[in-house]
C-alpha positions in Angstrom: -30.1 -3.4 -7.0 -29.2 -2.6 -3.4 -27.0 -4.8 -1.3 -27.4 -3.9 2.4 -24.9 -4.8 5.2 -23.8 -3.6 8.6 -20.2 -3.4 7.4 -19.0 -2.9 3.9 -15.3 -3.8 3.4 -13.6 -2.6 0.2 -10.4 -4.7 -0.2 -9.4 -8.2 0.8 -5.8 -8.1 2.1 -4.7 -8.5 5.7 -6.4 -5.2 6.7 -9.8 -5.9 5.2 -10.0 -9.6 6.1 -8.8 -9.0 9.7 -11.4 -6.3 10.1 -14.1 -8.5 8.6 -13.4 -11.5 10.8 -13.6 -9.3 13.9 -16.7 -7.3 12.8 -18.6 -10.4 11.6 -19.4 -11.5 15.1 -21.4 -8.3 15.5 -23.2 -8.0 12.1 -23.4 -8.8 8.4 -20.2 -8.1 6.4 -20.0 -7.6 2.7 -16.4 -7.8 1.2 -16.0 -6.2 -2.2 -12.8 -7.1 -4.1 -11.6 -6.3 -7.6 -10.3 -9.8 -8.5 -10.4 -13.1 -6.7 -10.3 -12.6 -3.0 -6.7 -13.7 -2.5 -5.3 -11.2 -5.1 -3.9 -8.4 -2.9 -0.6 -6.8 -2.0 -0.6 -8.9 1.1 -0.3 -12.0 -1.0 3.0 -10.8 -2.5 4.7 -9.8 0.8 7.8 -11.9 1.1 9.8 -10.7 4.1 7.4 -10.8 7.1 5.8 -8.9 9.8 7.7 -7.0 12.5 7.0 -7.4 16.2 8.9 -7.7 19.4 9.0 -11.4 20.1 12.5 -11.9 21.6 14.0 -11.2 25.1 16.9 -9.6 23.2 14.6 -7.0 21.7 12.4 -4.3 23.2 9.5 -2.0 22.4 11.7 1.0 22.8 14.2 -0.4 20.2 11.4 -1.1 17.7 10.0 2.4 18.3 13.4 4.0 17.8 14.1 2.1 14.6 10.7 3.1 13.2 11.3 6.8 14.1 14.8 6.8 12.6 13.5 5.3 9.3 10.7 7.9 9.3 13.1 10.8 9.1 11.7 12.9 11.9 8.0 13.0 11.1 6.6 9.8 12.5 3.9 10.4 15.1 5.6 8.9 18.1 2.4 8.2 20.0 1.1 6.2 17.0 4.4 4.3 16.6 4.4 3.3 20.3 0.8 2.2 20.2 1.3 0.0 17.1 4.6 -1.5 18.4 3.1 -2.3 21.8 0.0 -3.9 20.3 2.1 -6.0 17.9 2.5 -9.2 19.9 -1.2 -9.5 20.7 -2.1 -8.8 17.1 0.4 -11.5 15.9 -1.3 -14.0 18.3 -4.6 -13.2 16.7 -3.2 -14.1 13.3 -1.9 -17.3 14.7 -5.3 -18.2 16.1 -6.8 -17.6 12.7 -4.4 -20.3 11.3 -1.3 -18.4 10.1 1.7 -20.7 10.4 4.9 -18.7 10.9 8.3 -20.5 10.4 9.8 -21.9 13.6 13.4 -22.9 14.3 14.2 -26.6 13.7 16.3 -26.6 16.9 14.4 -24.5 19.5 10.9 -24.8 18.1 10.5 -21.0 18.7 9.6 -18.6 16.0 12.4 -18.0 13.6 13.1 -14.2 13.7 15.0 -12.6 10.8 16.3 -9.1 10.3 15.8 -6.5 7.6 17.2 -3.1 6.7 16.8 -0.4 9.4 16.1 -2.9 12.2 18.5 -3.1 15.1 17.4 -6.6 16.1 15.9 -9.8 14.7 12.2 -9.2 15.0 10.6 -10.3 11.7 8.3 -13.2 11.9 8.0 -14.9 8.5 6.6 -18.0 6.7 9.7 -19.0 4.7 9.8 -16.3 2.1 6.1 -16.3 1.3 4.8 -14.7 4.4 2.0 -12.7 2.7 0.8 -15.8 0.9 0.5 -17.7 4.1 -1.3 -14.9 5.9 -3.7 -14.4 3.0 -4.4 -18.2 2.8 -5.4 -18.4 6.5 -7.5 -15.3 6.5 -9.3 -16.2 3.3 -10.1 -19.6 4.6 -11.5 -18.1 7.9 -13.5 -15.5 6.0 -15.1 -18.1 3.7 -16.2 -20.2 6.6 -17.8 -17.3 8.6 -21.6 -17.3 8.1 -21.9 -13.5 8.4 -19.4 -12.7 5.7 -20.5 -12.4 2.0 -17.8 -12.1 -0.6 -18.2 -10.2 -3.9 -15.3 -11.1 -6.2 -14.6 -9.2 -9.4 -16.5 -6.2 -8.1 -14.8 -2.7 -8.2 -15.9 0.2 -6.1 -16.6 3.4 -8.2 -17.4 6.0 -5.7 -18.5 6.4 -2.1 -22.1 7.3 -1.3 -22.1 10.2 1.1 -24.7 12.4 2.7 -23.5 15.2 0.5 -24.1 13.1 -2.6 -27.6 12.1 -1.3 -28.5 15.7 -0.6 -26.9 16.9 -3.9 -25.1 19.7 -2.1 -22.3 20.2 0.5 -23.4 19.3 4.1 -21.9 20.4 7.4 -21.3 16.9 8.8 -20.6 14.6 5.9 -21.2 10.9 6.3 -20.7 7.7 4.3 -23.6 5.3 3.6 -21.9 2.8 1.3 -20.6 2.8 -2.3 -21.6 2.2 -5.9 -19.8 -0.9 -7.2 -19.3 -2.3 -10.7 -19.9 -6.0 -11.1 -17.1 -6.5 -13.6 -18.3 -9.7 -15.1 -21.9 -8.8 -15.1 -21.4 -5.3 -16.4 -23.9 -3.8 -14.0 -23.5 -1.2 -11.2 -24.8 -2.2 -7.8 -25.6 0.0 -4.8 -24.0 -1.3 -1.6 -25.7 0.4 1.4 -23.9 0.0 4.7 -23.9 1.4 8.2 -20.1 1.3 8.3 -17.8 1.5 5.3 -14.1 0.4 5.5 -11.5 1.3 2.9 -8.8 -1.4 2.8 -8.1 -1.2 -0.9 -4.3 -1.1 -0.7 -1.8 1.1 -2.3 -1.1 2.9 -5.6 2.1 1.4 -7.2 0.4 1.2 -10.6 0.6 5.0 -10.8 4.2 4.4 -11.8 5.7 2.7 -14.8 7.7 0.2 -12.8 6.3 -1.3 -9.7 6.4 -4.6 -7.8 2.7 -4.1 -6.8 0.0 -6.4 -8.2 -2.2 -4.9 -10.9 -5.0 -4.1 -8.4 -2.9 -1.4 -6.8 -4.4 1.6 -8.6 -5.0 3.9 -5.6 -8.8 3.4 -5.7 -9.5 4.0 -2.0 -7.4 7.2 -1.8 -9.0 8.6 -4.9 -12.6 7.8 -3.8 -12.1 9.2 -0.3 -10.5 12.4 -1.7 -13.4 12.9 -4.1 -15.8 12.4 -1.3 -14.2 15.1 0.8 -11.8 13.2 3.1 -8.4 14.6 4.1 -5.3 13.0 2.6 -1.8 13.4 3.8 1.9 12.8 2.9 1.2 11.5 -0.6 4.7 12.6 -1.7 6.2 9.7 0.2 6.1 6.8 -2.3 8.6 4.1 -1.3 10.6 2.5 -4.0 11.7 -1.0 -3.2 15.5 -1.1 -3.9 15.6 -4.6 -5.3 13.2 -6.0 -7.9 14.5 -8.5 -10.4 15.6 -6.9 -13.6 14.4 -9.3 -16.3 12.2 -8.7 -19.3 9.8 -11.5 -18.3 9.9 -11.1 -14.5 7.3 -8.3 -14.3 9.2 -6.6 -11.5 9.5 -9.7 -9.2 10.5 -8.4 -5.7 13.7 -9.7 -4.1 12.9 -9.4 -0.4 14.8 -7.1 1.9 15.4 -10.2 4.0 18.0 -11.4 1.4 20.2 -8.4 2.4 19.2 -9.1 6.0 20.8 -12.4 5.7 24.0 -11.1 4.2 23.5 -10.2 0.5 25.7 -7.4 -0.9 24.9 -4.9 -3.6 27.6 -4.6 -6.3 28.2 -2.7 -9.5 28.8 -4.7 -12.7 32.5 -4.8 -12.0 31.9 -6.4 -8.6 32.5 -3.3 -6.5 30.4 -3.1 -3.3 29.1 0.5 -3.1 26.7 0.9 -0.1 29.5 1.8 2.3 29.7 5.2 0.4 26.1 6.0 1.3 25.4 4.8 4.8 27.2 3.3 7.8 24.7 0.4 7.8 25.8 -0.4 4.2 23.4 -2.9 2.6 21.1 -2.7 5.7 20.5 1.0 5.3 16.8 2.2 5.2 15.1 1.7 1.8 15.1 5.3 0.7 18.8 5.5 1.0 19.4 2.2 -0.7 17.0 3.1 -3.6 18.7 6.4 -4.2 22.1 4.8 -4.0 21.2 2.3 -6.7 19.6 5.0 -8.8 22.8 7.1 -8.5 25.1 4.2 -9.3 23.1 3.3 -12.4 23.1 6.9 -13.7 26.8 7.5 -12.8 28.0 4.3 -14.6 25.4 4.1 -17.3 24.2 0.7 -16.2 20.7 -0.7 -16.5 20.9 -2.4 -13.1 23.1 -3.3 -10.2 23.6 -6.8 -8.7 22.6 -8.5 -5.5 25.2 -11.1 -4.4 24.5 -13.8 -1.8 26.7 -16.4 -3.4 29.1 -16.3 -0.4 26.5 -17.8 1.9 26.0 -21.6 2.1 23.9 -22.8 -0.8 21.7 -25.1 1.4 20.9 -22.1 3.7 19.9 -19.9 0.7 17.7 -22.5 -0.8 16.0 -23.3 2.5 15.6 -19.7 3.7 14.4 -18.3 0.4 12.7 -21.2 -1.4 10.2 -19.1 -3.4 12.7 -16.5 -4.5 15.3 -19.2 -5.4 12.8 -21.2 -7.5 11.4 -18.1 -9.2 14.9 -16.9 -10.1 15.7 -20.4 -11.5 12.7 -20.1 -13.8 14.4 -17.0 -15.3 17.8 -18.7 -15.6 19.4 -17.4 -12.4 20.7 -19.6 -9.6 21.1 -17.2 -6.7 23.5 -19.6 -4.9 25.9 -19.1 -7.9 24.7 -16.0 -9.8 24.5 -12.4 -8.9 20.8 -11.2 -9.3 20.3 -8.1 -11.5 18.1 -5.7 -9.6 16.5 -2.2 -10.0 14.2 -0.1 -7.8 10.5 -0.1 -8.4 7.5 1.7 -6.8 6.5 -0.4 -3.8 4.6 1.3 -0.9 2.6 4.5 -0.4 3.4 5.9 3.0 0.7 8.6 2.8 -3.0 8.1 2.3 -6.4 8.9 3.7 -5.8 10.6 7.1 -7.3 8.7 10.0 -7.2 8.8 13.8 -6.1 6.0 16.2 -9.2 4.0 15.5 -8.9 4.2 11.7 -11.7 6.8 11.4 -11.6 9.4 8.6 -13.1 12.8 8.9 -16.2 11.5 7.1 -18.6 9.9 9.6 -19.0 6.1 9.2 -16.0 5.8 6.9 -12.8 4.0 8.1 -9.5 3.5 6.3 -6.8 1.0 7.3 -3.7 -0.6 5.7 -1.8 1.0 2.9 -4.7 3.2 1.8 -4.5 5.0 5.2 -2.2 7.6 6.6 -1.9 6.9 10.4 1.4 8.7 11.2 3.3 5.5 11.7 5.6 5.6 8.7 6.6 9.2 8.6 8.8 9.9 5.5 9.8 6.3 5.0 8.4 3.0 6.1 10.6 0.7 8.1 10.6 -2.8 6.5 7.9 -5.2 7.6 6.0 -2.6 9.6 3.2 -2.5 6.9 1.6 -5.8 7.7 1.9 -5.0 11.4 0.2 -1.6 11.0 -2.6 -3.1 8.9 -3.4 -5.9 11.4 -3.2 -3.6 14.5 -5.5 -1.0 12.9 -7.9 -3.7 11.7 -8.4 -4.6 15.4 -8.8 -1.1 16.6 -11.2 -0.1 13.8 -13.3 -3.3 14.3 -13.5 -2.7 18.0 -14.5 1.0 17.5 -16.9 0.3 14.6 -18.8 -2.5 16.4 -19.0 -0.5 19.6 -20.5 2.5 17.8 -22.7 0.6 15.4 -25.9 1.3 17.3 -25.2 5.0 17.1 -25.6 5.0 13.3 -28.8 6.8 12.1 -31.9 4.7 12.0 -32.6 5.9 8.5 -29.2 4.9 7.1 -30.7 3.1 4.1 -33.2 5.8 3.2 -32.9 7.9 0.0 -29.7 6.1 -1.1 -29.5 6.8 -4.9 -29.0 3.9 -7.3 -26.6 4.3 -10.2 -27.9 6.3 -13.1 -26.0 5.8 -16.4 -28.0 8.6 -18.1 -27.3 8.8 -21.8 -23.9 7.1 -21.6 -23.2 4.7 -24.5 -20.6 1.9 -25.1 -17.3 3.2 -26.3 -15.3 2.0 -29.3 -12.4 4.3 -28.3 -10.7 2.3 -25.5 -7.4 3.3 -27.1 -7.9 6.7 -25.3 -8.0 4.9 -21.9 -4.8 2.8 -22.6 -3.0 5.9 -24.0 -3.7 8.0 -21.0 -2.9 5.1 -18.6 0.5 4.7 -20.2 1.2 8.4 -20.3 0.5 9.0 -16.6 2.6 6.1 -15.5 5.5 7.1 -17.7 5.7 10.8 -16.7 5.2 9.9 -13.0 8.2 7.6 -13.3 10.3 10.2 -15.1 9.3 13.4 -13.3 8.0 12.2 -9.9 10.2 9.2 -9.2 13.2 8.6 -6.9 14.7 12.0 -7.7 12.6 15.1 -8.4 12.9 18.8 -9.3 10.6 21.8 -9.2 10.4 21.9 -13.1 9.7 18.2 -13.3 6.8 18.5 -10.8 5.4 21.4 -12.7 5.5 19.5 -16.0 3.8 16.5 -14.4 1.0 18.6 -12.9 0.3 20.3 -16.3 0.0 16.9 -18.0 -2.2 15.5 -15.2 -4.7 18.3 -15.5 -5.0 18.0 -19.3 -5.5 14.2 -19.0 -8.1 14.7 -16.3 -10.1 16.9 -18.6 -10.1 14.0 -21.2 -11.0 11.5 -18.5 -13.9 13.6 -17.2 -15.4 13.9 -20.7 -14.9 10.2 -21.3 -16.3 9.2 -17.9 -19.6 10.9 -18.3 -20.2 10.1 -22.0 -19.5 6.3 -22.0 -20.7 3.2 -20.1 -18.3 2.7 -17.2 -15.7 -0.1 -17.2 -13.1 -1.2 -14.7 -10.3 0.1 -16.9 -11.9 3.6 -16.9 -12.5 3.5 -13.1 -8.8 2.7 -12.5 -7.6 5.3 -15.0 -9.7 7.9 -13.2 -8.2 6.8 -9.9 -4.6 6.8 -10.9 -5.0 10.3 -12.4 -6.4 11.5 -9.1 -3.7 9.9 -7.0 -1.0 11.2 -9.4 -2.4 14.7 -8.8 -2.2 14.2 -5.1 1.3 12.9 -5.1 2.5 15.8 -7.2 0.5 18.3 -5.2 2.1 17.1 -1.9 5.5 17.0 -3.5 5.2 20.6 -4.6 4.3 21.7 -1.1 7.3 20.1 0.5 10.2 22.4 -0.3 12.9 20.2 1.3 14.3 16.7 0.9 13.2 14.2 3.5 13.0 10.4 3.5 11.4 9.2 0.3 11.0 12.7 -1.1 14.2 13.9 -2.7 14.4 17.0 -4.8 17.5 18.5 -6.4 16.2 22.0 -5.9 15.9 21.6 -2.1 18.5 18.9 -1.2 18.6 19.5 2.5 16.1 18.6 5.3 14.3 21.7 6.7 13.2 20.9 10.3 12.3 24.5 10.9 9.5 24.6 8.4 8.8 21.0 7.4 8.9 18.7 10.4 5.2 18.1 9.7 2.8 16.5 7.4 1.5 17.7 4.0 -2.3 17.9 4.0 -4.7 18.0 1.0 -8.5 18.2 1.0 -10.8 18.7 -1.9 -12.6 22.1 -2.2 -16.2 21.9 -3.1 -18.2 24.8 -4.7 
C-alpha cells in the first residue's frame, strides 16, 4: 500500500507539529508517530522555552549565554538567528493556543531563570510547559483538513533515489519512507515530495534516562544509513537532577527548581556546588552533572539531594504543582523534604547535520528539533533553548519546503519500491532482541557516560560491532517488529556516539575523558563529522 502526500512528517513533538501546521496550508501532510500523537519528548518538558521578552534582557545577552554554555563551538551566526527569531516564534505558538503562565499582579508573562542564563527569560506554563505546548499543537493539527495523522506507525528506513536505483547516485534524494503499522503488523510505503525528520532524541541508548520510551534515535539512524552527514554525536547531555526512586522511572526535576533557589547537598547537608563553579547551583548542566557524579563516587553515595525547603511552601506548591504532586506520590514533600536526585541521559546536542533551513545533504530531506545538528548548542545545550530551536527551525523549514515544493521532480512517485519481506519468518527468539537492547544501554552508561576514557570507548565499540552483526542477521531473517527496528537504531546511534567520542581527543562541554582532560582549542574548536561510506 502506498500513502502519498506533499509533506511526510516523522515525529509529533513541537518540531513536527509546528512544521505540519505551517506546511498544511500549501499541501497534504502525513504525520507518522510511534505512539499516540501526544507522546513525545516535548510533552515532558517542564521548565519552559527561552526567549527575550523583557526590557531588562537583550538578544546579545541571550547569545552570549548560549555561546558560553556551548564551550566554544556554537555557530555564532546560527545562535544569533535563533535568538532573534525567538519572540516572533513564541507569538506563533500563542496564536495556536499555547497558554503561558502570566503574573497575577502585572498580567505580563511570568519569566523564570534557569542554569546558565544571566536573566529571567524562560516562558513557562506552570511546570508542565511541554504538556501545554503539545496540547495546543495537537488540537490545532487534528482540526486541520490537510493533515492526516498515523498513530502507532514507526518509520523503518528512508526511501532514497539510491535505494530506488539499487546503487549509489551522484545527487541522492529522499522520496519518503517505509513505515510499520505497529498494530496492523504491515509495512506501508509513504511516498512524499518532502520528508521531515522530527523524531526527537536518543536517550534510550543509555540505561538511565529521563526521556520517554520513544526516544530511540530513529531519525539519526535512518538518515545516517541513507547517507546523510551527522555531527557532534559525542555530546549527550545528562540532566543533573532526576528523581532517585525505584518507582519513579527517572522523573525529571526541572532546572527551574534550582533557578528558583534550590541547593544541591550531600547526604550530610553540605552544599557542594561552590567547589565546582562560581555560579554554584546555577552552573551549566555539564558542570552540575559531573559535580554530582564526582560527589557520588567520592563519598560512595547512591544520590545527592536537592533542597528547596528554605523557600515558602505556598510558593513552591504554586510554582511547581506537577513536580510537587508527583513527588508526593512517591512519599516526598518537597516543601519539607530534600529530593534524592541523580543525573540521567537527557538531550542529544548532535544529530543530522542541516543548514539554516533545516535541509540535510539529501535533497528533499529536512531534519529539525533534537534529531538535527544545527550548530546552536555547541558542546552543551543551554537550558530551555531546545524548544526554541525546534520551533524556530520548524518555521524556517516550512517556509523553505513550501517555497520549493514546485521544484520537486514531476516523477517523484514513480518506481518507488514497496516493502518486500522476502523469506522472513516470525521469530520465537525475541529474547535475543531484549538481551542486546539491555547490553547496549548498560555498556553505553558504564563506558560512554558522564566520564569516559580511551579504553572504555574501545571496549564499547568492540561490543557494538559484535551486536550489530547479530542484529543484521536477525533483521533480514525474521519478520520486522517495532522492537527490532528500535534495537537496530539504538545500535547505530551508539556506534555514532562512540565514533565521534573517539575522534575528539580533548574534554569539552558534555564530552569529558580522563585521558584528555583539557580543552584543545588549537585542534578541536570544531565539529566532529561522520558520514556512511558506501561500496
